[in-house]
C-alpha positions in Angstrom: 23.0 44.7 139.2 26.8 44.7 139.5 28.6 41.8 138.0 31.9 41.2 139.7 34.1 38.6 138.0 37.5 37.3 138.8 40.0 35.1 137.1 40.6 31.8 138.8 42.7 29.2 137.0 42.2 29.4 133.3 38.8 31.1 133.1 36.4 33.6 134.4 33.8 32.8 137.0 31.5 35.2 138.9 32.0 35.9 142.5 28.7 34.6 144.0 27.2 37.0 146.6 27.2 35.4 150.0 24.0 33.9 151.4 24.1 35.9 154.6 21.5 38.7 154.6 23.9 41.5 155.4 26.4 40.5 152.6 23.6 39.8 150.2 22.2 43.3 150.7 25.6 44.9 150.2 26.0 43.3 146.8 22.4 43.8 145.7 22.8 47.3 144.2 19.5 47.6 142.4 17.9 50.7 143.9 18.5 53.8 146.0 18.6 51.5 149.0 22.3 50.7 148.2 23.7 53.3 150.5 21.3 52.5 153.4 22.2 48.8 153.2 26.0 49.5 153.1 26.0 52.0 155.9 23.4 50.8 158.4 23.5 47.0 158.2 27.1 46.1 157.9 29.4 46.8 160.9 32.3 45.5 158.9 31.8 48.0 156.1 31.0 50.7 158.6 34.5 50.2 160.1 36.0 51.4 156.8 36.4 55.1 156.2 35.0 54.7 152.7 31.9 52.5 152.4 31.5 49.9 149.8 28.6 51.8 148.3 28.1 55.5 148.3 25.6 56.2 145.5 22.1 57.2 146.6 21.0 57.6 143.0 19.4 54.9 141.0 21.8 52.3 139.7 20.8 53.1 136.1 22.2 56.6 136.6 25.4 55.8 138.4 27.2 52.7 139.5 29.9 53.0 142.2 32.1 50.1 143.4 34.9 50.5 145.9 37.3 47.6 146.1 40.1 47.6 148.7 43.5 47.6 147.0 46.0 46.9 149.8 45.9 50.5 151.2 43.6 52.0 148.5 40.2 51.7 146.9 39.6 51.8 143.2 36.5 53.9 142.5 34.5 53.0 139.3 31.8 55.3 138.0 29.5 55.3 134.9 27.6 58.3 133.9 26.3 59.6 130.6 28.2 56.9 128.7 31.5 57.8 130.2 33.3 55.4 132.5 36.1 56.3 134.8 38.3 54.7 137.5 39.9 56.7 140.3 42.0 55.7 143.3 40.8 56.8 146.7 43.2 56.6 149.6 42.2 54.3 152.4 44.0 54.3 155.7 41.6 52.6 158.1 43.0 49.6 160.0 41.8 46.2 159.2 38.9 45.3 161.6 39.5 42.6 164.2 36.3 40.8 163.4 34.0 40.3 160.4 30.4 39.2 159.9 29.3 35.7 159.1 32.3 34.1 160.7 34.8 35.3 158.0 38.3 35.2 159.4 40.2 38.5 159.5 43.0 38.9 157.0 46.3 39.1 158.8 48.3 41.9 157.1 51.6 40.3 158.0 50.5 37.0 156.4 49.3 38.4 153.1 51.1 36.8 150.1 53.8 39.0 148.6 53.2 40.9 145.4 52.9 38.7 142.2 52.0 35.6 144.2 48.6 34.0 143.3 46.2 33.5 146.2 45.0 29.9 146.5 41.4 29.1 146.1 41.2 28.0 149.7 42.6 31.3 151.0 40.5 33.3 148.6 37.3 31.6 149.8 37.9 32.9 153.3 38.0 36.5 152.2 35.1 38.8 152.0 33.9 39.4 148.4 35.8 42.6 147.9 39.1 40.9 148.6 38.7 37.9 146.4 41.3 38.9 143.9 44.8 37.8 143.1 47.5 39.9 144.7 49.5 40.7 141.5 46.6 42.9 140.4 46.0 44.8 143.6 48.8 47.2 142.7 47.7 50.9 142.5 47.2 52.8 140.3 47.8 50.9 137.0 46.7 47.4 138.3 48.5 45.9 135.3 45.6 46.7 133.0 43.2 44.9 135.2 40.1 46.9 134.2 39.5 47.5 130.5 37.9 50.5 128.8 37.8 53.6 130.9 40.2 56.5 131.4 42.3 56.4 134.5 42.3 59.6 136.5 44.6 58.5 139.4 47.5 60.3 141.0 49.1 61.4 137.8 46.1 63.3 136.3 44.1 62.6 133.1 45.5 59.7 131.1 45.0 61.6 127.9 47.7 64.0 129.0 50.3 61.4 130.0 53.2 60.4 127.7 53.5 56.7 127.0 56.5 55.3 128.7 57.6 52.2 130.6 57.3 54.1 133.9 53.6 54.4 133.6 52.5 50.8 133.2 49.2 50.6 131.4 46.2 52.7 132.3 43.0 51.2 133.8 40.2 50.5 131.5 36.6 49.5 132.2 34.7 47.2 129.8 31.4 48.2 128.2 28.4 47.3 130.3 27.2 43.8 129.8 23.5 42.8 129.7 22.1 42.0 133.1 21.3 38.3 133.4 18.2 39.1 135.2 17.0 41.5 132.5 17.2 44.4 134.9 17.5 47.8 133.4 20.3 48.9 135.8 23.8 49.7 134.5 26.4 47.0 134.8 30.2 47.2 135.2 32.3 44.0 134.8 35.5 44.3 136.8 38.1 41.8 135.8 40.8 41.4 138.4 43.4 39.2 136.7 43.7 39.5 133.0 46.2 37.7 130.8 49.5 39.5 131.3 50.7 41.6 128.3 54.0 40.3 127.1 55.2 43.8 126.4 54.5 45.0 129.9 57.7 45.8 131.7 58.2 44.5 135.2 58.8 47.1 137.9 60.7 46.8 141.1 59.0 46.8 144.5 60.3 50.3 145.2 58.5 51.6 142.1 55.2 50.3 143.5 55.9 51.8 146.9 56.6 55.2 145.3 53.5 55.0 143.1 51.0 54.3 145.9 52.6 56.7 148.4 50.5 59.8 147.6 53.6 61.7 146.8 55.9 60.4 149.6 53.3 60.5 152.4 51.8 57.0 152.9 52.5 54.8 154.9 55.3 56.9 156.3 52.9 59.2 158.1 51.3 56.3 159.9 54.6 54.6 160.7 56.0 57.7 162.3 53.3 57.8 165.0 53.5 54.1 165.9 55.0 52.9 169.1 57.6 50.8 167.5 61.2 52.0 167.4 61.5 51.4 163.7 59.3 51.7 160.6 58.2 49.2 158.0 59.9 48.5 154.7 57.6 50.7 152.6 58.2 53.6 155.0 62.0 52.9 155.0 62.0 53.5 151.2 59.9 56.7 151.4 61.8 58.3 154.3 64.9 58.4 152.1 63.3 61.1 150.0 62.9 63.1 153.2 66.6 62.8 153.9 66.9 59.9 156.3 67.9 56.3 156.5 66.9 53.8 159.1 69.9 52.1 160.6 70.9 49.9 163.6 74.2 49.4 165.5 75.8 46.4 164.0 78.4 46.2 166.8 75.6 45.2 169.2 74.8 41.5 168.9 71.5 39.9 169.6 69.2 42.8 169.0 68.7 45.7 166.6 68.9 49.1 168.3 67.2 51.2 165.6 68.1 54.8 164.9 68.0 57.1 162.0 70.7 59.0 160.0 69.7 62.4 158.8 71.4 64.1 155.8 71.0 67.7 155.0 70.8 69.3 151.6 73.2 72.2 151.1 73.7 73.2 147.5 77.3 74.3 146.9 78.0 73.1 150.5 76.8 76.5 151.9 75.9 76.4 155.6 74.5 79.6 157.2 75.8 80.4 160.7 72.4 79.7 162.2 72.1 76.3 160.7 75.6 75.2 161.7 75.0 76.1 165.3 71.6 74.3 165.2 73.2 71.1 163.8 75.9 71.2 166.4 73.3 71.4 169.1 71.2 68.6 167.6 74.2 66.3 167.4 74.6 66.6 171.2 71.0 66.5 172.2 69.6 63.9 169.8 72.6 62.3 167.9 75.8 60.6 168.9 77.7 63.8 169.7 79.4 64.2 166.3 78.7 65.7 162.9 79.7 64.0 159.7 80.8 66.1 156.7 80.0 64.2 153.5 81.5 63.8 150.0 78.5 65.6 148.6 78.9 68.8 150.7 76.3 68.0 153.3 76.0 67.0 157.0 75.0 63.6 158.3 73.6 63.3 161.8 73.7 59.8 163.1 71.8 58.1 166.0 68.5 60.0 166.0 65.7 57.9 167.6 62.4 57.6 165.8 60.6 59.5 168.6 62.9 62.5 168.0 62.7 62.6 164.2 60.1 65.3 163.9 61.8 67.5 166.5 65.1 67.3 164.8 63.8 67.8 161.2 61.6 70.7 162.2 64.5 72.3 163.9 66.6 71.9 160.8 63.9 73.5 158.7 63.3 76.4 161.1 67.0 77.2 161.0 67.4 77.7 157.2 68.1 74.1 156.4 66.5 71.2 154.6 66.9 67.4 154.2 64.4 67.1 151.3 65.9 65.2 148.5 69.2 64.4 150.2 68.5 60.7 149.6 66.0 58.8 147.4 65.3 58.5 143.7 65.6 62.1 142.8 68.2 64.8 142.4 70.5 64.8 145.3 72.6 67.7 146.6 74.1 69.8 143.8 77.9 70.2 144.2 79.9 73.3 143.3 83.2 74.8 144.3 83.1 75.5 148.1 85.6 78.3 148.2 83.9 81.7 148.8 85.8 83.5 146.1 84.4 86.7 144.8 85.1 85.8 141.2 82.6 86.0 138.4 82.9 82.4 137.3 82.8 81.0 140.8 79.8 83.1 141.8 78.0 82.1 138.6 78.7 78.4 139.2 77.4 78.6 142.7 74.2 80.5 141.6 73.6 78.0 138.8 74.0 75.1 141.3 71.4 76.7 143.6 69.0 77.2 140.7 69.3 73.6 139.5 68.7 72.4 143.1 65.6 74.6 143.2 64.4 73.4 139.8 64.6 69.7 140.8 63.3 70.0 144.4 60.1 68.0 145.1 57.0 70.2 145.0 54.2 68.1 146.4 54.4 69.6 150.0 54.6 66.2 151.7 57.9 67.2 153.4 56.4 70.1 155.1 53.1 68.2 155.9 55.0 65.5 157.8 57.7 67.5 159.6 56.3 71.0 160.3 52.5 70.3 159.9 52.3 71.9 156.5 53.9 75.2 157.4 56.5 76.4 155.0 59.0 78.1 157.2 61.3 79.4 154.5 59.4 82.0 152.5 62.1 83.3 150.2 60.9 83.4 146.6 62.9 81.3 144.1 64.3 83.1 141.0 61.7 83.6 138.3 63.8 81.7 135.7 63.6 78.6 137.9 59.8 78.8 138.1 59.5 79.4 134.4 61.7 76.5 133.5 59.9 74.1 135.8 56.4 75.1 134.5 57.5 75.0 130.8 55.9 72.1 129.0 56.5 73.1 125.4 58.3 69.9 124.7 56.2 67.4 126.7 58.5 67.2 129.7 55.9 67.8 132.4 52.9 66.0 134.1 50.2 68.6 133.7 48.2 69.5 136.9 50.4 67.1 139.0 51.8 68.1 142.3 55.1 66.9 140.9 55.3 68.4 137.4 58.8 66.9 136.7 58.8 63.8 138.8 55.2 62.5 138.7 54.3 59.7 141.1 57.3 57.6 140.1 60.0 60.1 140.6 63.3 58.9 139.0 64.4 55.3 138.5 67.3 55.8 140.9 69.4 58.5 142.6 70.6 61.4 140.4 73.7 63.5 141.0 74.7 66.8 139.5 77.8 69.0 140.0 78.6 72.4 138.7 82.2 73.8 138.5 84.4 76.4 136.8 86.8 75.6 134.0 89.8 73.6 135.3 88.5 73.2 138.9 87.9 69.5 139.7 87.3 69.9 143.4 83.8 68.3 142.8 84.9 65.1 141.0 82.9 66.4 138.0 83.1 63.2 135.9 81.6 61.0 138.6 78.1 62.7 138.3 75.1 61.9 136.2 75.4 65.5 135.0 78.5 67.6 135.1 78.1 71.3 134.3 81.2 73.5 133.5 81.1 77.3 133.3 82.5 78.6 130.1 83.7 82.3 130.1 84.7 84.6 127.3 88.1 86.4 127.0 86.9 89.1 129.4 86.0 86.6 132.1 82.2 86.9 131.6 80.3 83.6 131.8 78.6 82.9 128.5 77.5 79.2 128.7 78.2 75.7 129.9 79.8 72.5 128.7 77.7 69.5 129.9 79.0 66.0 130.7 76.6 63.1 131.3 76.7 59.5 132.5 79.1 59.4 135.4 78.5 57.2 138.4 80.4 55.1 140.9 78.1 52.3 142.2 78.6 48.7 141.2 78.1 45.2 142.6 80.9 42.8 143.4 81.3 40.0 140.8 78.4 41.3 138.6 80.5 42.4 135.6 77.5 44.1 134.0 77.6 46.7 136.8 80.5 49.1 136.7 81.8 52.6 137.6 81.8 55.1 134.8 83.1 58.5 134.0 80.9 61.0 132.2 80.9 61.7 128.4 80.8 65.1 126.8 77.2 65.9 125.7 77.5 69.4 124.3 77.5 73.2 125.0 74.5 75.4 125.8 74.2 79.2 126.2 73.8 80.3 129.8 70.1 81.2 129.5 69.3 77.6 128.4 71.0 75.7 131.2 67.9 74.9 133.3 66.0 73.7 130.2 68.9 71.5 129.2 69.2 70.0 132.7 65.4 69.3 132.8 65.6 67.6 129.4 68.3 65.3 130.6 66.4 64.4 133.7 63.2 63.7 131.8 65.1 61.5 129.4 66.3 59.4 132.3 62.9 59.5 133.9 61.2 58.1 130.8 63.9 55.6 129.7 65.9 54.5 132.8 65.3 51.0 133.9 62.7 50.5 136.6 62.8 46.7 136.8 66.2 46.1 138.3 67.7 48.8 140.5 71.3 47.6 139.9 70.9 49.0 136.3 68.7 52.0 137.0 71.3 54.8 137.0 71.6 56.9 133.9 75.1 55.7 133.1 73.6 52.3 132.1 71.1 54.0 129.8 74.0 55.9 128.1 76.2 52.8 127.9 73.3 50.8 126.3 72.3 53.5 123.8 75.5 55.3 123.1 76.1 59.0 123.6 74.8 59.9 120.1 71.4 58.3 120.6 71.1 59.7 124.1 71.9 63.2 122.8 69.3 62.9 120.1 66.7 61.9 122.7 67.6 64.7 125.0 67.3 67.2 122.2 63.6 66.2 121.7 62.9 67.5 125.2 65.3 70.3 125.0 63.9 71.6 121.7 67.3 72.5 120.4 70.5 71.0 119.1 73.5 71.0 121.4 76.4 73.0 120.2 79.9 71.6 120.1 82.0 71.4 123.2 84.1 74.5 124.0 87.8 74.0 124.8 88.7 73.5 128.5 92.0 73.6 130.4 93.4 70.5 132.1 91.6 69.6 135.3 93.2 70.3 138.6 92.2 69.1 142.1 91.7 72.0 144.6 91.3 71.2 148.3 90.9 74.9 149.4 92.7 74.2 152.7 94.5 76.7 154.8 94.4 80.5 154.7 93.3 82.2 151.4 92.0 85.6 150.2 88.4 85.7 149.2 88.8 88.7 147.0 86.7 91.2 149.0 89.3 92.1 151.6 88.4 89.1 153.8 89.9 85.7 154.3 88.7 82.1 154.4 90.3 79.2 156.1 90.0 75.6 155.0 90.0 73.2 158.0 91.2 69.7 157.3 88.9 67.2 159.2 90.0 63.6 159.1 87.2 61.5 157.6 84.9 64.5 157.9 84.0 63.5 161.4 83.6 66.6 163.7 83.6 65.6 167.3 85.3 66.0 170.7 87.4 69.1 171.3 87.5 69.9 167.6 83.7 70.2 167.5 83.6 72.4 170.6 86.3 74.7 169.3 84.7 75.1 165.9 81.4 76.0 167.5 83.1 78.6 169.6 84.9 80.2 166.6 81.8 80.1 164.4 79.6 81.5 167.1 82.0 84.2 168.4 82.9 85.6 164.9 79.4 85.0 163.4 80.9 83.0 160.5 79.1 81.2 157.7 80.8 77.9 156.6 81.1 75.7 153.5 81.5 72.0 153.3 83.9 70.7 150.6 83.4 67.6 148.5 86.6 66.2 150.2 84.9 66.2 153.7 86.5 69.3 154.9 85.1 72.6 156.4 85.7 76.2 155.2 85.3 79.1 157.6 84.1 82.1 155.5 84.3 85.9 155.8 87.1 86.2 158.3 88.6 89.6 159.1 92.4 89.9 158.9 92.6 90.7 162.6 91.0 87.4 163.5 93.5 85.2 161.7 96.0 84.6 164.6 93.5 83.9 167.4 91.6 81.5 165.1 94.7 79.7 164.0 95.8 79.3 167.6 92.4 78.0 168.8 92.2 75.4 166.0 95.7 74.2 166.6 95.0 73.7 170.3 92.0 71.6 169.4 94.2 69.4 167.1 93.0 71.0 163.8 96.4 71.6 162.3 97.4 73.8 159.4 97.7 71.8 156.1 101.5 72.1 156.1 101.6 70.2 159.4 99.4 67.3 158.2 100.6 64.2 156.5 99.9 64.7 152.7 98.3 61.2 152.6 95.6 62.4 155.0 94.9 65.6 153.1 93.5 63.9 150.1 92.2 60.6 151.7 88.5 59.9 152.1 86.3 57.2 153.5 82.6 56.5 153.9 81.1 55.9 157.4 80.6 52.2 156.8 80.5 50.1 160.0 78.8 50.1 162.5 75.7 51.9 161.2 75.6 51.5 157.4 73.6 48.4 156.6 75.4 47.9 153.3 79.0 47.9 154.7 80.9 44.7 154.3 83.9 45.9 156.3 85.4 49.0 157.9 86.1 52.3 156.2 86.0 55.4 158.4 87.2 53.5 161.4 89.9 51.8 159.4 91.3 54.4 157.1 93.7 56.2 159.5 95.5 53.0 160.5 95.7 52.1 156.8 97.3 55.5 156.0 99.9 55.0 158.8 100.8 51.6 157.3 101.1 53.1 153.8 103.4 55.8 155.2 105.5 53.1 156.9 105.8 51.3 153.5 106.8 54.6 151.9 109.6 55.0 154.5 110.7 51.4 154.0 111.1 51.7 150.2 112.6 55.2 150.3 109.6 57.4 149.2 110.0 60.9 150.7 107.7 62.4 153.4 106.3 65.1 151.2 105.1 62.6 148.6 101.6 61.1 148.5 99.0 59.1 146.7 95.2 59.6 146.7 93.7 56.9 148.9 90.0 56.3 149.3 88.3 53.6 151.3 84.7 52.3 151.2 83.0 49.6 153.1 81.1 48.3 150.1 81.1 48.6 146.3 78.5 51.4 146.2 81.5 53.8 146.1 80.2 56.7 148.3 83.8 57.9 148.8 84.4 57.6 145.1 87.2 55.0 145.4 87.1 54.2 141.7 88.8 57.6 141.0 91.6 57.1 143.5 95.2 56.2 142.8 94.8 53.6 145.4 91.2 52.5 146.2 90.1 50.0 148.9 86.6 48.6 148.3 85.1 46.4 151.0 84.8 42.9 149.8 84.0 40.9 153.0 84.9 41.1 156.7 88.4 42.6 157.0 88.9 42.2 153.2 89.2 44.6 150.4 89.2 44.7 146.6 92.2 46.9 145.5 91.7 49.4 142.7 94.6 51.2 140.9 94.9 53.8 138.2 93.1 56.9 139.2 95.0 60.2 138.9 95.5 63.1 141.3 93.3 65.4 139.3 90.3 62.9 139.4 90.1 62.6 135.6 90.9 58.9 135.1 88.9 55.9 136.2 90.8 53.2 138.1 90.5 49.4 137.5 90.2 46.5 139.9 93.7 45.1 140.5 93.2 42.4 143.1 90.3 40.8 144.9 89.8 39.6 148.5 93.0 41.1 149.9 92.9 40.6 153.7 93.5 43.7 155.8 96.5 42.0 157.5 98.1 41.4 154.1 97.9 44.8 152.4 101.7 45.3 152.7 102.2 42.2 150.6 100.6 44.1 147.8 101.6 47.6 148.5 105.3 47.2 149.3 106.3 45.7 145.9 104.1 48.2 144.1 105.5 51.2 145.8 109.1 49.9 145.6 108.7 49.4 141.8 107.1 52.8 141.4 109.9 54.5 143.3 112.6 52.8 141.3 111.2 53.0 137.7 108.9 56.0 137.6 109.5 58.9 135.3 110.3 62.4 136.5 107.3 63.7 138.5 105.1 60.7 137.6 102.2 60.1 140.0 101.5 56.6 141.2 98.2 56.5 139.2 99.9 57.5 136.0 102.7 55.0 136.7 100.3 52.1 137.1 98.5 53.0 133.9 101.7 53.3 131.9 103.1 50.0 133.3 100.0 47.9 133.0 98.5 45.4 135.4 100.1 42.3 133.9 103.6 43.7 134.8 102.4 44.9 138.2 101.0 41.5 139.1 104.2 39.9 138.0 106.1 42.2 140.4 103.8 41.4 143.3 104.0 37.7 142.7 107.8 37.7 142.5 108.1 39.7 145.6 105.8 37.2 147.4 108.3 34.5 146.5 111.4 36.5 147.6 113.1 36.4 151.0 112.0 40.0 151.6 108.4 38.8 151.9 109.1 36.3 154.6 
């Protein structure tokens, strides 16, 4: 007979089989009648896709118990002395009625995770649900069952490395003697053991990822529901598919839900066919605009839930993808956007594409959900990518898993990589988790890479243990080893990054905690080699790639400046006409601009005229402040925004120019200005000479000290500066810069040389002067 025990209070007590005949039969697993009783006599159990009992053999040969675990069953078996536990997906709805007068369990009223069920509530549940909620988490169940191997979504436990991400494997205890003296096998399932003090708490998102069947469930069910939105679990999962659920915060009293889609374009490359498709989708299913992002991708806002599959399948069928554009995995890989025919540039772009392919999710869930399992793009990936992904010579992989690198947990947090050539900092190389720099020999042939690690922009206001950080030098690798080195770094973060508190889950916090030497030593274990010393590099330069330039193959490219990266109105219409007429491919820059590629010399004049007529001026005709400024979308759609960014930056730039004029700074001079609506830093404000970080409604934290070449981290200068009062800070700062700076000294370098104490003294004195009145 099965013995099912649960922990209540301080001790174990058996769950007594109910007196009702149907329930009694279901729990009386003594003979081959088990299956008959479960299937034929219990309408409640019959409503479930997986019955409580499935074995038709004698109980002495096999014992099978299914127990519902939120959305899964755990399947215990004993055969030949071996005991196993396996999770079996369960997606059937809860029944509306149950036998013997048992009340249905309202899903919306279930206690949250890690909340004990009261005895009163537990008594109203059918026997298979009489367990405390903290231990209904699949697949590890916090070591709820003792003794057996766990063969869940990750594969055989014996093949798994021990790490904090795994939790503890399920175990089943040895069979206890039957109290009735029966000869049948017995399994004792303990649902709430004493918690291991060494067990690491995991965030809710970690549990959602783990039970999702590799990013499928419950997103697949939520997408077909009649509601205009999806539930919280699905909200977390759809990020991995390249989408965020949003609502218009300008509309009061109701939430008009829509979705933002983000494409994934390594190096910012956009084929002609994909650009035209995105342009059409923006008009038919979005808000009529395309947003160019700081990571060289498109964002399409305003897509309704009912249109998600149509839009995503259209992107896929037109040589595009959104897979991995968001979520806890590698995001879009940056590289110089200019279509130069130069060895180092081409090599950097190819490397970025290979890294993107290496770290793309492999489970197939993306195609299952959006194109019914059909893989539209059939191009084979380079063999070196496949070889690097499959290599497990240093214990990096989950064998036999659909996700050999990511496993069921994926990464602790987002992960960002950029590749560039020596001296080219168009990609903000030091702000990435990994920065890869091509190193060439004297003949210009690429021979290897310098690698930086540990950059990242996000932080939380007034939580000083969160911070932006620039990357540290890790070492040099030969060019043939780059994919293995990247994989080793990713796995080090996968195994050691924090999963209990998402504020501290980025790799920069791991490196800050360990130090670069310990981090390097750990990466080398997975890499299998020692990193060589850094190769010398030239000073970084920021390149915008705007205006007309030679590609090097007899053709031209033209970098179009797009304010805030927002392509709409007449500019959108004209760009489409040009791209369609001349059959041009395009590239998106990390500064939210667009490059038209492969232009014949004869097309230069008509293209220039058409763009100017649409308000897309040549760089020489644009205020220099605008050319380097960036802002995130923020209000009204971003749920994290505390104030305006995109809608507010152009008025801010005009006010800065007015201050320049007032204090005597010339028209051709500029500072790098970046604005974000919250401290997450999507527009990388912490590298700006002048950064505005949303700190409340119409209020900003002001950061100073970045440099024009994006190589120096800024610092917080003042908090809670009201939008109406920014001149009270900027006018004394710019006036003092103009009067005391050294020859050719940038504003960022000036603030670093002068120091914040002196600058605050200048601002305070100005506030007390008649000029401030």
